[in-house]
PATOR-87668 format. One line per field, with one value per atom (N, C-alpha, C): residue number from 1; atom name; x, y, z. Coordinates in Angstrom, 3 decimals, decimal comma. Example, Ala and Ser with C-alpha at 12.3 -4.5 7.8 and 13.67 -1.06 7.14 Angstrom:
BEGIN
i <- 1:1:1:2:2:2 $
at <- N:CA:C:N:CA:C $
u <- 13,190:12,300:13,200:12,850:13,670:12,900 $
v <- -5,690:-4,500:-3,300:-2,250:-1,060:0,030 $
w <- 7,800:7,800:7,800:7,080:7,140:7,870 $
//
This chain:
BEGIN
i <- 1:1:1:2:2:2:3:3:3:4:4:4:5:5:5:6:6:6:7:7:7:8:8:8:9:9:9:10:10:10:11:11:11:12:12:12:13:13:13:14:14:14:15:15:15:16:16:16:17:17:17:18:18:18:19:19:19:20:20:20:21:21:21:22:22:22:23:23:23:24:24:24:25:25:25:26:26:26:27:27:27:28:28:28:29:29:29:30:30:30:31:31:31:32:32:32:33:33:33:34:34:34:35:35:35:36:36:36:37:37:37:38:38:38:39:39:39:40:40:40:41:41:41:42:42:42:43:43:43:44:44:44:45:45:45:46:46:46:47:47:47:48:48:48:49:49:49:50:50:50:51:51:51:52:52:52:53:53:53:54:54:54:55:55:55:56:56:56:57:57:57:58:58:58:59:59:59:60:60:60:61:61:61:62:62:62:63:63:63:64:64:64:65:65:65:66:66:66:67:67:67:68:68:68:69:69:69:70:70:70:71:71:71:72:72:72:73:73:73:74:74:74:75:75:75:76:76:76:77:77:77:78:78:78:79:79:79:80:80:80:81:81:81:82:82:82:83:83:83:84:84:84:85:85:85:86:86:86:87:87:87:88:88:88:89:89:89:90:90:90:91:91:91:92:92:92:93:93:93:94:94:94:95:95:95:96:96:96:97:97:97:98:98:98:99:99:99:100:100:100:101:101:101:102:102:102:103:103:103:104:104:104:105:105:105:106:106:106:107:107:107:108:108:108:109:109:109:110:110:110:111:111:111:112:112:112:113:113:113:114:114:114:115:115:115:116:116:116:117:117:117:118:118:118:119:119:119:120:120:120:121:121:121:122:122:122:123:123:123:124:124:124:125:125:125:126:126:126:127:127:127:128:128:128:129:129:129:130:130:130:131:131:131:132:132:132:133:133:133:134:134:134:135:135:135:136:136:136:137:137:137:138:138:138:139:139:139:140:140:140:141:141:141:142:142:142:143:143:143:144:144:144:145:145:145:146:146:146:147:147:147:148:148:148:149:149:149:150:150:150:151:151:151:152:152:152:153:153:153 $
at <- N:CA:C:N:CA:C:N:CA:C:N:CA:C:N:CA:C:N:CA:C:N:CA:C:N:CA:C:N:CA:C:N:CA:C:N:CA:C:N:CA:C:N:CA:C:N:CA:C:N:CA:C:N:CA:C:N:CA:C:N:CA:C:N:CA:C:N:CA:C:N:CA:C:N:CA:C:N:CA:C:N:CA:C:N:CA:C:N:CA:C:N:CA:C:N:CA:C:N:CA:C:N:CA:C:N:CA:C:N:CA:C:N:CA:C:N:CA:C:N:CA:C:N:CA:C:N:CA:C:N:CA:C:N:CA:C:N:CA:C:N:CA:C:N:CA:C:N:CA:C:N:CA:C:N:CA:C:N:CA:C:N:CA:C:N:CA:C:N:CA:C:N:CA:C:N:CA:C:N:CA:C:N:CA:C:N:CA:C:N:CA:C:N:CA:C:N:CA:C:N:CA:C:N:CA:C:N:CA:C:N:CA:C:N:CA:C:N:CA:C:N:CA:C:N:CA:C:N:CA:C:N:CA:C:N:CA:C:N:CA:C:N:CA:C:N:CA:C:N:CA:C:N:CA:C:N:CA:C:N:CA:C:N:CA:C:N:CA:C:N:CA:C:N:CA:C:N:CA:C:N:CA:C:N:CA:C:N:CA:C:N:CA:C:N:CA:C:N:CA:C:N:CA:C:N:CA:C:N:CA:C:N:CA:C:N:CA:C:N:CA:C:N:CA:C:N:CA:C:N:CA:C:N:CA:C:N:CA:C:N:CA:C:N:CA:C:N:CA:C:N:CA:C:N:CA:C:N:CA:C:N:CA:C:N:CA:C:N:CA:C:N:CA:C:N:CA:C:N:CA:C:N:CA:C:N:CA:C:N:CA:C:N:CA:C:N:CA:C:N:CA:C:N:CA:C:N:CA:C:N:CA:C:N:CA:C:N:CA:C:N:CA:C:N:CA:C:N:CA:C:N:CA:C:N:CA:C:N:CA:C:N:CA:C:N:CA:C:N:CA:C:N:CA:C:N:CA:C:N:CA:C:N:CA:C:N:CA:C:N:CA:C:N:CA:C:N:CA:C:N:CA:C:N:CA:C:N:CA:C:N:CA:C:N:CA:C:N:CA:C:N:CA:C:N:CA:C:N:CA:C:N:CA:C:N:CA:C:N:CA:C:N:CA:C:N:CA:C:N:CA:C:N:CA:C $
u <- -16,180:-16,417:-16,037:-16,739:-16,600:-15,301:-14,668:-13,507:-13,885:-15,290:-15,767:-16,016:-15,158:-15,323:-16,652:-17,457:-18,733:-19,737:-19,475:-20,611:-20,973:-20,150:-20,562:-19,839:-20,567:-20,023:-19,981:-19,039:-18,912:-19,395:-20,691:-21,357:-22,320:-22,237:-23,124:-24,147:-25,120:-26,272:-25,718:-24,624:-24,173:-23,075:-22,669:-21,753:-22,297:-21,533:-21,864:-21,628:-22,145:-21,910:-20,346:-19,737:-18,273:-17,513:-17,860:-17,237:-17,485:-18,695:-19,011:-18,247:-17,982:-17,248:-15,750:-15,271:-13,784:-13,767:-14,793:-14,852:-14,850:-15,686:-15,787:-14,490:-13,887:-12,552:-11,529:-11,521:-10,722:-10,918:-12,185:-12,514:-12,163:-11,468:-11,081:-12,304:-13,379:-14,620:-14,445:-14,555:-14,452:-15,872:-15,748:-17,009:-16,915:-17,952:-18,157:-19,530:-19,739:-21,068:-21,238:-22,477:-22,707:-24,133:-24,520:-25,895:-26,584:-27,880:-28,567:-28,139:-27,988:-27,471:-28,527:-29,743:-30,725:-31,792:-32,932:-34,087:-34,486:-34,336:-34,658:-33,904:-32,695:-32,024:-31,209:-31,033:-30,196:-28,826:-28,573:-27,225:-27,177:-25,952:-25,836:-24,508:-24,560:-23,377:-22,980:-21,787:-21,356:-20,280:-20,677:-19,772:-18,526:-18,763:-17,629:-16,555:-16,847:-15,828:-15,583:-16,333:-16,174:-16,355:-17,375:-17,703:-19,133:-19,234:-20,649:-20,645:-21,848:-22,009:-23,324:-23,265:-24,371:-24,788:-26,163:-26,681:-26,242:-25,530:-24,971:-26,005:-27,156:-28,142:-29,084:-28,623:-29,458:-28,930:-29,771:-29,369:-28,227:-27,475:-26,535:-27,267:-28,351:-29,175:-29,470:-29,908:-30,293:-29,068:-27,937:-26,634:-26,141:-26,255:-25,840:-26,592:-27,933:-28,733:-28,420:-28,266:-27,947:-26,621:-25,635:-24,255:-24,273:-25,022:-25,037:-25,688:-26,841:-27,634:-26,671:-25,963:-25,102:-23,958:-23,423:-22,391:-22,928:-24,127:-24,784:-24,687:-25,058:-24,962:-23,522:-22,543:-21,160:-20,738:-21,227:-20,754:-21,221:-22,297:-22,739:-22,372:-21,568:-21,153:-22,327:-23,352:-24,491:-24,174:-24,661:-24,665:-26,040:-26,327:-27,688:-27,964:-27,444:-27,707:-28,924:-29,302:-30,533:-31,504:-32,741:-33,763:-34,459:-34,638:-35,109:-34,208:-32,977:-31,989:-31,858:-32,029:-32,081:-33,047:-34,344:-35,451:-35,096:-34,566:-34,161:-33,109:-32,081:-30,933:-31,416:-32,293:-32,912:-33,634:-34,459:-35,139:-34,135:-33,155:-32,165:-31,433:-30,998:-30,307:-31,079:-32,383:-33,233:-33,323:-33,517:-33,637:-32,325:-31,174:-29,969:-29,492:-29,855:-29,584:-30,396:-31,701:-32,550:-31,918:-31,510:-30,953:-29,623:-28,845:-27,572:-27,697:-28,618:-28,645:-29,709:-30,519:-31,564:-31,202:-30,969:-30,768:-32,137:-32,335:-33,667:-34,055:-33,312:-33,717:-33,986:-33,110:-33,465:-34,683:-34,900:-36,178:-37,394:-37,380:-38,580:-38,792:-37,719:-37,829:-38,412:-37,849:-38,412:-39,925:-40,184:-41,549:-42,598:-42,093:-42,939:-43,004:-41,779:-41,696:-42,534:-42,345:-43,043:-44,326:-44,791:-46,190:-46,425:-45,261:-45,427:-45,332:-45,067:-44,846:-43,690:-43,717:-42,495:-41,492:-42,052:-41,152:-40,339:-40,981:-40,306:-39,254:-39,857:-38,837:-37,625:-37,844:-36,675:-35,745:-36,273:-35,345:-34,647:-35,315:-34,708:-33,537:-33,712:-32,715:-31,756:-31,822:-30,955:-30,956:-32,225:-32,404:-33,585:-33,876:-34,958:-36,234:-37,400:-38,710:-38,815:-38,331:-38,338:-37,646:-36,580:-35,860:-36,674:-37,426:-38,280:-39,326:-39,996:-40,945:-40,464:-39,249:-38,611:-38,351:-37,947:-37,723:-39,067:-40,106:-41,460:-41,941:-41,640:-42,040:-41,381:-40,122:-39,390:-39,978:-40,308:-40,889:-42,235:-43,050:-44,364:-44,156:-43,217:-43,030:-42,521:-41,732:-41,278:-42,407:-43,308:-44,472:-45,385:-45,592:-46,389:-45,774:-44,575:-43,924:-44,079:-43,890:-44,129:-45,584:-46,500:-47,879:-48,279:-47,727:-48,058:-47,425:-46,226:-45,615:-46,422:-47,056:-47,912:-49,163:-49,730:-50,947:-50,696:-49,516:-49,217:-48,880:-48,424:-47,897:-49,035 $
v <- -49,700:-50,929:-52,219:-53,216:-54,400:-55,177:-55,523:-56,485:-57,916:-58,119:-59,383:-60,255:-61,124:-61,890:-62,666:-62,553:-63,273:-62,788:-61,712:-61,137:-61,960:-62,920:-63,791:-63,306:-62,796:-62,386:-63,525:-63,493:-64,551:-64,029:-63,700:-63,279:-64,358:-64,637:-65,741:-65,081:-65,872:-65,527:-65,230:-65,811:-65,561:-64,482:-63,792:-62,666:-61,540:-60,993:-59,770:-58,563:-57,428:-56,155:-55,882:-56,087:-55,881:-56,777:-58,113:-58,991:-58,621:-58,231:-57,688:-56,496:-55,543:-54,410:-54,791:-55,630:-56,126:-56,892:-57,682:-58,446:-57,372:-56,350:-55,385:-54,586:-54,276:-53,672:-54,426:-55,911:-56,702:-56,760:-56,352:-56,245:-54,945:-54,063:-52,769:-51,751:-52,044:-51,176:-50,188:-48,914:-47,952:-48,000:-48,126:-48,172:-47,055:-46,346:-45,249:-45,259:-44,616:-44,398:-42,854:-42,438:-41,064:-40,853:-39,857:-39,571:-38,870:-38,975:-38,316:-38,451:-39,663:-39,807:-39,322:-39,168:-38,481:-39,493:-38,919:-39,573:-40,867:-40,971:-42,144:-43,351:-43,176:-44,390:-44,912:-46,298:-47,029:-47,094:-47,026:-47,042:-46,639:-46,372:-45,890:-46,348:-46,804:-47,264:-46,173:-45,770:-44,780:-45,445:-45,784:-46,446:-45,529:-44,255:-43,387:-43,350:-43,565:-43,552:-44,892:-45,871:-47,342:-47,275:-46,638:-46,484:-46,755:-47,177:-47,387:-46,571:-45,981:-45,133:-45,753:-46,075:-46,640:-45,593:-45,542:-44,610:-44,990:-44,059:-44,353:-44,551:-43,887:-43,983:-45,124:-46,268:-47,466:-48,513:-49,559:-50,726:-51,450:-52,331:-53,153:-54,143:-54,555:-55,420:-54,705:-53,419:-52,649:-52,319:-52,053:-51,721:-52,908:-54,127:-55,386:-55,569:-55,454:-55,723:-54,629:-53,408:-52,263:-52,505:-52,893:-53,127:-54,287:-55,356:-56,563:-56,107:-55,329:-54,819:-53,989:-53,066:-52,249:-52,989:-53,993:-54,862:-55,642:-55,940:-56,597:-55,596:-54,298:-53,343:-53,272:-53,165:-53,092:-54,353:-55,596:-56,798:-56,791:-56,042:-56,063:-54,773:-53,953:-52,668:-51,770:-51,722:-50,900:-49,394:-48,716:-47,334:-46,789:-45,706:-45,245:-43,976:-43,950:-42,752:-42,973:-44,234:-44,571:-45,101:-44,399:-44,778:-46,121:-46,476:-47,748:-48,842:-48,744:-49,785:-49,747:-48,627:-48,491:-49,376:-49,307:-50,170:-51,600:-52,135:-53,442:-53,852:-52,993:-53,267:-53,401:-52,544:-52,510:-53,845:-54,248:-55,479:-56,725:-56,698:-57,727:-57,750:-56,484:-56,440:-56,903:-56,473:-57,024:-58,549:-59,140:-60,516:-61,253:-60,810:-61,381:-61,249:-60,143:-59,832:-60,891:-61,052:-61,995:-63,387:-63,760:-65,158:-65,255:-64,217:-64,272:-64,359:-63,512:-63,388:-64,284:-64,975:-65,793:-67,334:-68,122:-69,542:-70,197:-70,990:-71,535:-72,426:-73,287:-74,138:-73,279:-72,286:-71,493:-70,660:-70,238:-69,492:-70,360:-71,651:-72,532:-72,788:-72,950:-73,149:-71,960:-70,773:-69,444:-69,255:-69,500:-69,283:-70,149:-71,370:-72,308:-71,764:-71,516:-71,140:-69,857:-68,870:-67,563:-67,426:-68,552:-68,584:-67,481:-67,317:-66,453:-64,936:-64,597:-63,163:-62,671:-61,752:-61,350:-60,576:-59,881:-59,148:-60,040:-61,110:-62,072:-62,921:-63,225:-64,042:-63,265:-61,961:-61,044:-60,902:-60,744:-60,615:-61,918:-63,106:-64,326:-64,650:-64,115:-64,310:-63,124:-62,116:-61,029:-60,275:-60,106:-59,369:-58,390:-57,560:-56,529:-57,269:-56,760:-57,239:-57,081:-56,021:-55,856:-57,137:-57,498:-58,607:-59,871:-60,063:-61,202:-61,171:-59,931:-59,789:-60,037:-59,620:-59,896:-61,478:-62,112:-63,601:-64,298:-63,888:-64,476:-64,274:-63,102:-62,891:-63,820:-64,190:-65,162:-66,477:-66,904:-68,138:-68,282:-67,286:-67,298:-67,385:-66,703:-66,823:-68,195:-68,834:-70,192:-71,130:-70,959:-71,815:-71,679:-70,448:-70,205:-70,942:-70,927:-71,587:-73,031:-73,622:-75,115:-75,453:-74,666:-74,955:-74,929:-73,911:-73,769:-74,930:-75,442:-76,575:-77,847:-77,992:-79,131:-79,102:-77,996:-77,804:-78,178:-77,758:-78,043:-79,554:-80,222:-81,632:-82,583 $
w <- -79,871:-80,546:-79,605:-79,816:-79,023:-79,264:-78,160:-78,247:-77,888:-77,891:-77,459:-78,711:-79,040:-80,235:-80,226:-81,303:-81,312:-80,490:-79,706:-78,902:-77,760:-77,291:-76,223:-74,857:-74,083:-72,643:-71,791:-70,895:-69,846:-68,570:-68,516:-67,289:-66,809:-65,543:-65,051:-64,107:-63,857:-62,913:-61,596:-61,148:-59,825:-59,605:-60,676:-60,552:-59,769:-58,886:-58,149:-59,081:-58,628:-59,407:-59,441:-58,217:-58,213:-59,130:-59,303:-60,132:-61,632:-61,865:-63,204:-63,648:-62,721:-63,029:-63,305:-62,530:-62,751:-64,024:-64,442:-65,684:-66,880:-66,666:-67,781:-67,931:-66,896:-67,002:-67,733:-67,550:-68,231:-69,706:-70,068:-71,540:-72,094:-71,309:-71,733:-71,855:-71,145:-71,207:-69,933:-70,202:-69,097:-68,393:-67,044:-66,200:-65,273:-65,161:-64,135:-63,629:-62,432:-61,949:-61,692:-61,826:-61,641:-61,210:-60,373:-60,091:-61,199:-61,349:-62,327:-63,786:-64,262:-65,613:-66,660:-66,193:-67,012:-67,558:-67,903:-68,545:-67,825:-66,503:-65,793:-66,208:-66,884:-67,264:-66,062:-66,038:-65,114:-65,550:-66,836:-67,306:-68,745:-69,231:-70,716:-71,275:-72,443:-73,100:-74,213:-74,217:-75,255:-76,183:-77,339:-78,282:-78,596:-78,599:-79,092:-78,089:-76,717:-75,708:-75,104:-75,641:-75,124:-73,647:-73,174:-71,750:-71,369:-70,151:-69,590:-68,340:-68,166:-66,927:-66,220:-65,036:-64,248:-63,252:-63,127:-62,125:-60,680:-60,034:-58,770:-57,656:-57,705:-56,543:-56,632:-57,273:-57,260:-56,263:-56,120:-55,196:-56,112:-55,424:-56,136:-57,156:-56,781:-57,625:-58,930:-58,788:-59,965:-60,771:-60,133:-60,853:-61,506:-60,990:-61,526:-62,846:-62,786:-63,973:-65,115:-64,661:-65,641:-66,318:-65,480:-66,123:-67,068:-66,666:-67,580:-68,932:-68,729:-69,898:-70,780:-70,271:-71,037:-71,726:-70,998:-71,522:-72,734:-72,778:-73,914:-75,211:-74,979:-75,946:-76,365:-75,421:-75,847:-76,709:-76,312:-76,921:-78,389:-78,731:-80,058:-80,813:-80,164:-80,770:-81,139:-80,273:-80,505:-80,613:-81,507:-81,514:-81,633:-80,858:-80,672:-81,515:-82,666:-83,554:-84,436:-84,529:-85,441:-84,495:-84,388:-83,463:-83,756:-85,032:-85,343:-84,921:-85,122:-84,675:-83,131:-82,510:-81,088:-80,448:-81,021:-80,429:-80,484:-81,685:-81,827:-80,864:-80,821:-79,895:-78,447:-78,093:-76,702:-76,413:-77,330:-77,158:-77,035:-77,811:-77,766:-76,499:-76,051:-74,766:-73,604:-73,552:-72,507:-72,504:-73,757:-73,785:-73,382:-73,811:-73,508:-72,082:-71,464:-70,067:-69,220:-69,584:-68,807:-68,888:-70,055:-70,269:-69,552:-69,463:-68,722:-67,275:-66,655:-65,191:-64,516:-65,368:-64,674:-65,110:-64,049:-64,185:-64,248:-65,367:-65,499:-64,411:-63,911:-62,816:-61,518:-61,226:-60,097:-60,258:-61,491:-61,671:-61,528:-62,036:-61,822:-60,390:-59,613:-58,212:-57,463:-57,804:-57,148:-57,619:-58,777:-59,158:-58,437:-58,149:-57,281:-55,802:-55,282:-53,915:-53,616:-54,482:-54,339:-54,998:-55,475:-56,039:-57,233:-57,977:-59,145:-58,829:-57,624:-57,299:-57,859:-58,875:-59,530:-58,643:-57,622:-56,706:-55,869:-55,303:-54,488:-55,330:-56,468:-57,334:-57,787:-58,060:-58,374:-57,189:-55,985:-54,801:-54,575:-54,736:-54,516:-55,546:-56,746:-57,798:-57,930:-57,152:-57,188:-58,521:-59,044:-60,274:-60,088:-61,003:-60,897:-61,357:-60,873:-61,267:-62,936:-63,355:-64,892:-65,563:-65,071:-65,640:-65,478:-64,514:-64,370:-65,386:-65,600:-66,599:-67,961:-68,251:-69,545:-69,757:-68,675:-68,800:-68,964:-68,263:-68,459:-69,858:-70,388:-71,803:-72,769:-72,500:-73,326:-73,150:-71,952:-71,638:-72,324:-72,329:-73,008:-74,467:-75,025:-76,459:-76,811:-76,145:-76,295:-76,289:-75,277:-75,124:-76,336:-76,798:-78,071:-79,299:-79,405:-80,607:-80,416:-79,325:-79,129:-79,319:-78,834:-79,022:-80,606:-81,244:-82,699:-83,562:-83,045:-83,726:-83,537:-82,291:-82,057:-82,835:-83,011:-83,826:-85,251:-85,867:-87,180:-87,424:-86,353:-86,546:-86,618 $
//
């Protein structure tokens, strides 16, 4: 169960994987890495043992994103015994991870410099292409809301 009051993690876009591991340890979360954690997973959070395991054979960028993602699950006290709740928790974790690890100003600059190429943007921001896709989804959703509000006004 989370010791994170209010579910607000203090993870920044510029934290390294090592800094994130140290931060997680300060929160009393057990962090380990292992090869072949299964099912193509990058990381897994176990609420019963208050631990996170990250796939050992990934790049540090992948590990960084996976650890941040699993810490979001920890911060909300997610338990994956209910498959319906699991899907909602997974969407929330992806959204919150993107918002934590991607600085909006740096994203806008990278998008311009790399002409929208998600792989180059991801490399420039030290995140995975999947996280860029998640962030772009959030931006598109926000644009749709703003557009709909203008139509109604």
